[in-house]
N, C-alpha and C positions, 0 to 999 in steps of 0.2 A: 346428132344433134345441134341446132344449132341455138344460142343464145344473143338474143339482141332484144334491142329498144322498141318498144311496142308505139305502132300508130295509129290517131284515128280507124283507120280501115281493119284493125284487131277486137274493137271492142265489141261485136259480135262474140267471137271464139273469146275473151278474158268473159261477156256476160255468162255465156253458157258454162265455161271454164269454174269460175267462181261461183253459181248456182250448183254445181256438180260436187266442188267441195262441200260450200252449206248442205245439201243431202249426204251426203256420208259422213258428217259428223254424229248424223245421228246414232252410227255403229261404229266410231270410232273411240277407242274407249281416250285416247289421248289426242284431242284438238280445240286450235281455238271457237267459240263460243257464235260465229259470225250469223247474221241472222239477211239472208239474202234478201234484196230489199230496203232492209236498214240499214244494215254495214255488212257486207259493200250492197251498195244498188248500182246501177246503169249509168244515174247522174253523177254520182260519186267517180266510177270509173272515167268516166268523161272528161269531170274536172279534173283528174289525176291527168288523163294523156297531155291535156291542156297547161298541165301546171307542177309537174313534177315529173318523174321518170319512172316508167313502167318497164320491166325487164322481163321478158319473156323466155321460156324454153322451149322449141317446136321440135317434136321425136318424129316422124314419119310421118309429116302433115298437121299434125294433133300435138295444139299447144297442153302439156301435162306439168309448167311448172309455172307463176310469175310474182310475183314482189311489187313493194310502190317503194321509192325514197325520194321522200320530201325537202324541200328545203328549209333546212331552218330546223332547230327546237320544236319537237312538239311542244304547246302550250300545256296540256297534260302533265307535263314533263318535268313543270319549273322547279320543284318542291322537292324536285330528286339529288339525293349530294352524290353527286358523280364524281369519281376518284380525278379526273383528269376536267379542271376547270377551263373552258373552250369561247370563244366567242360563238354566238346562236347561230350567227353565219357560217362556220365552219364546221357544224353538225348537219348530219343529213341522219333523216328517223327510220327504220326499214317496218313497214307496213305489211301486212297483208299476204305476205309471205306464206304460200304454199306449194307442194306436190300431188299432181294427182297421186290418191290410192292406189290405183292400176300399178302407177309408174315406181313406187316406193322400194327401196333397199337396190336399188341401182348407180348410186352418187351422186342424181338429181342432184339432190339441196347441195351437196358439198361441192358441187360445180357452178350452182347459183351463187353463193355465197362468196365464191371469187370474184367472179363477177360485179358482182355489188358493190364489194370493194375496189376493184378494176372502174366501174364506171363512177364512183364515187368520188376517189383519186381525181382520176380525168377532170369532175367539173371541179377538182380546190378542197373539195373536203378534206378533216381531220379526223372526223371520227362518226363511226356510226353509232347511233342508239337504237332499241327495243326494248320491248318487253313481250314477259311470258307470262299466259296466264299462269297463278299458281297450281302447282301437280302436273302440267305437262311436262314433264319430265325427260321425254324422250327430245323434245326440244331443246330444253337446257343442255342437256350433253351435246345435240349436235354444235349450236351456238360456241358452247365451252370448246369443243373439239375444234374448232375454227378462228380459236383465239377472243372471244368475246369474255371479257372479266363480269361477271357480278357485281354490281352496286348496292344494292337495296331491296328489299322488299318493299313496295310502296301501293298507297289504295291510289288508283288511277278509274278516271270518269270515260267508262264506254257508251256508245249515240245508243247502243243496240242494247247491253246489259248494266247500264246502269254501277255505282261504285265498285270496281273487284279489287282483289289483291292479286296484285303481278311480281313479279321478280323481272327485273333492270336489269339490262345489259349493255356492257358500250365496249365498242372497238375503234382502237385508235392506232390511225393508217400508217 
């Protein structure tokens, strides 16, 4: 498996991957509640390719995992009482992290999280922030296992779901 930064040439594969992730959510007890065409969409992914870092995992020629590291604090997180007070420019936020349903249980998520750390450190960030929809216990356990600390439960506004309760996590690098 190879983990690398995505390029514009990966846009079609990214769209296919996230469309499948959104479709798989229908039968997945624990998952984010993304809606293809709203969040994520081809336009959003293209924008992330230009203005953020999309990290992907390729296994046997197929995209099996992806996540986005954005620059600076997410405006939706401004009200969160983070344990570590950092300048917004020293924070990256992990969005849209997923592993293909067919590839789960093989340690891909842990390898991706380690690479997110490396990419973030190399870019000069001091911390990674993220949110997990309330009730997604497997995701919370994964992040805790990999050094993320729970900050608080907060109401976050999502483009596709409106105001939603989320568990806020932070990892200082």
